N, C-alpha and C positions, 0 to 999 in steps of 0.2 A: 491390440496393439503396445509397442513398446513404452516403458515406463520413462525413457531417457529422450523420448521426444518432446518436446516444448508443446504446453496446451494452452492456450489464449482464455484468460479468465476476465469476465467483463467486471468494470468498477464504475460506480455512480458516485459521485462526489456532489453533493446539492447543499446550499445554504443560501442564507439571506446577507450574507457580508460577500461580496465578490473578491475581495481582496485575500481574505481567508479560504475559500475556495479555491483561489490561484496557488497560492500559499501553500495550501494541500499538495495541490497537483505537482507544483515545483517539489517538493520533500520527496513524494513520489519517483519523481524522474532523477533526482538525486541519488537516491537509494537504491533504485532498480535501473538506469541508465538506458540502453537500446531496450531492454526488454517490455518497459513502460511505454506507453503511447495516448495522446490524448486524441481522440478520435472526432467528438465534437463537444461543441459547447453553446448552449440555448439559454436564454433569460428568458424569466416568468414574467407574464404580463404584470404591468403594476397593480393591478387590481388582485392578485394573486400574489403581492408582496414583491414580485421584482428580483425575487430569487435566482442565482447561477446555479446551472446544470452542466457539469463536467461527464462526459462519459469516456471510458477510456478503457484500454485492455493492457493487460499484464500476461505474458509468456511465462509459464511455472512448468517445472518437471518435479517428477517424484525425487530427482537427486537434489534439488533447489531445497526442497522441504526438508531432505536430511543434512542439508550443509547447515540448512538453518536450527535445526534441533541441535548440532553439534555446537556450533558456535554459540548458541544460550547455555549449554552445559557446561564448556569452557569458560563461559562469564562466570556463571555460578561458582565453579572450581575456584577458579581466580577471586571471586569476591570473599572467599570464605565462609559462604554460605551453604548449606546443605541441604535447604529446603527452598532457599531462592527468597526467603523473609528476611527482611531486618531484623536483627536483634537488638533490643533497646540497650 
């Protein structure tokens, strides 16, 4: 299989605070756009805490990973840090 063909990765967001779980899903949607999609939402029974679970899929490819690594390296370069650690 070619490395540039996007593959779906399953993501599960879960927590007792429904607003926080929805906010996390919205952050991912903002960051990844059309490559991120919510597939299902479910609420646990109140006896189990009533938490919200969001199941989603993110399309990724090897090229995306390389792009992310290059972006992270450039961030470190422009921050003036060789190791990525903040100097005191």
